[in-house]
C-alpha positions in Angstrom: 0.0 0.0 0.0 2.9 2.3 0.8 4.5 1.7 -2.6 1.1 2.4 -4.2 0.8 5.8 -2.5 4.5 6.6 -3.4 3.9 5.7 -7.0 0.7 7.8 -7.1 2.7 10.7 -5.7 5.4 10.3 -8.4 2.7 10.2 -11.1 1.2 13.4 -9.8 4.6 15.1 -9.5 5.5 14.1 -13.1 2.1 15.5 -14.3 2.7 18.8 -12.5 6.3 19.0 -13.7 5.5 18.4 -17.3 2.6 20.9 -17.2 4.8 23.6 -15.6 7.8 23.3 -17.9 5.9 24.2 -21.0 7.5 27.4 -22.5 4.6 28.1 -24.8 2.4 31.1 -24.1 -0.8 30.7 -22.2 -3.5 30.1 -24.7 -6.9 28.8 -24.1 -7.0 25.5 -25.9 -10.1 24.5 -27.9 -9.2 20.9 -27.6 -7.6 19.5 -24.4 -4.1 18.0 -24.7 -4.6 14.2 -25.1 -1.5 13.4 -23.1 -2.6 15.5 -20.2 -6.1 14.0 -20.4 -4.6 10.5 -20.2 -2.5 11.5 -17.2 -5.5 12.9 -15.4 -7.4 9.7 -16.1 -4.6 7.6 -14.8 -4.5 9.7 -11.6 -8.3 9.3 -11.3 -8.2 5.6 -11.7 -5.4 5.3 -9.1 -7.2 7.6 -6.7 -10.6 5.9 -6.9 -9.0 2.4 -6.8 -7.1 3.3 -3.6 -9.9 5.1 -1.9 -12.5 2.3 -2.5 -9.9 -0.4 -1.8 -10.8 -2.2 -5.0 -9.4 -5.6 -5.4 -8.3 -6.7 -8.9 -11.5 -8.6 -9.3 -13.6 -5.6 -8.2 -11.7 -3.3 -10.5 -12.2 -5.7 -13.4 -16.0 -5.4 -12.9 -16.1 -1.7 -11.8 -14.1 0.1 -14.5 -16.1 -1.1 -17.5 -19.3 -0.1 -15.7 -17.7 3.2 -14.8 -16.8 3.8 -18.4 -20.5 3.5 -19.4 -21.5 5.7 -16.6 -18.9 8.4 -17.6 -19.9 8.2 -21.2 -23.6 8.9 -20.3 -22.5 11.8 -18.0 -20.4 13.3 -20.8 -23.3 13.2 -23.2 -25.7 14.8 -20.6 -23.2 17.6 -20.0 -23.0 18.5 -23.7 -25.2 21.0 -25.5 -27.8 21.6 -22.9 -28.6 25.3 -22.6 -30.9 24.8 -19.6 -28.6 24.4 -16.6 -31.3 22.9 -14.3 -32.2 20.4 -17.0 -28.6 19.4 -17.4 -28.1 18.9 -13.7 -31.3 16.9 -13.5 -30.1 14.6 -16.4 -26.8 14.1 -14.6 -28.6 13.3 -11.3 -30.9 10.8 -13.2 -27.8 9.0 -14.6 -26.2 8.9 -11.2 -29.4 7.3 -9.7 -29.6 4.9 -12.6 -26.1 3.6 -12.0 -26.3 3.7 -8.2 -28.2 0.4 -8.3 -25.4 -1.2 -10.4 -22.6 0.2 -8.3 -24.5 -0.9 -5.1 -24.6 -4.5 -6.4 -20.9 -4.4 -7.3 -19.4 -2.4 -4.4 -22.0 -2.5 -1.6 -23.9 0.5 -0.3 -21.1 2.1 1.7 -18.5 1.9 -1.1 -21.0 3.1 -3.6 -21.8 6.2 -1.6 -18.0 6.7 -1.0 -17.5 6.4 -4.8 -19.7 9.4 -5.5 -18.0 11.4 -2.7 -14.5 10.5 -3.8 -15.4 11.3 -7.4 -16.5 14.8 -6.4 -13.4 15.2 -4.2 -11.0 14.3 -7.0 -12.7 16.6 -9.5 -12.6 19.5 -7.0 -8.9 18.9 -6.2 -8.0 18.6 -9.9 -9.9 21.8 -10.7 -8.2 23.7 -7.9 -4.8 22.4 -9.1 -5.4 23.4 -12.7 -6.6 26.8 -11.5 -3.3 27.2 -9.5 -1.2 26.2 -12.5 -3.0 28.7 -14.8 -2.4 31.5 -12.2 1.2 30.6 -11.9 1.6 30.7 -15.7 -0.1 34.0 -15.9 2.1 35.4 -13.1 5.2 34.1 -14.9 4.0 35.7 -18.1 3.4 39.0 -16.3 7.0 39.1 -14.9 8.3 39.0 -18.5 6.4 42.2 -19.2 8.4 44.1 -16.5 10.1 46.2 -19.2 7.1 48.4 -19.5 5.3 46.6 -22.4 1.6 46.4 -21.9 0.0 43.0 -22.5 -2.6 42.9 -25.1 -6.1 42.4 -23.5 -8.0 39.2 -24.4 -11.0 39.5 -26.6 -13.4 39.3 -23.6 -11.5 41.8 -21.4 -12.2 45.5 -21.2 -9.0 47.5 -21.9 
């Protein structure tokens, strides 16, 4: 277990290090970087597997079901202009899969899954926000010679 946590830490550090060493200017990407997405998915799988104490047999049954769940959630999150309707669709999908997750994991681990899923997403969002702020701060220090940065399209000059 200790080795697993250490390996998870190394993966996270490697992810952060590669993200911070980019010398490209900060540009909002229309498409996410596939390598970064894969790293985040690997971190997610490791985190959920550890938190739920999934055995190899449990994991073999859980992750295919989770992939279906995630695909439905992704579809529900796309193209819905009505925010409440989107949230209701996501909730309905979570309730639909709750029965399947309960059968596989038991009630306690199923409830923990939904909690750990939210925790991971919140932590990852906060970390990505920090990284963006660091990049912006690093970009601002290069403008110390008196050059004004060009405002973004949605900023008021």
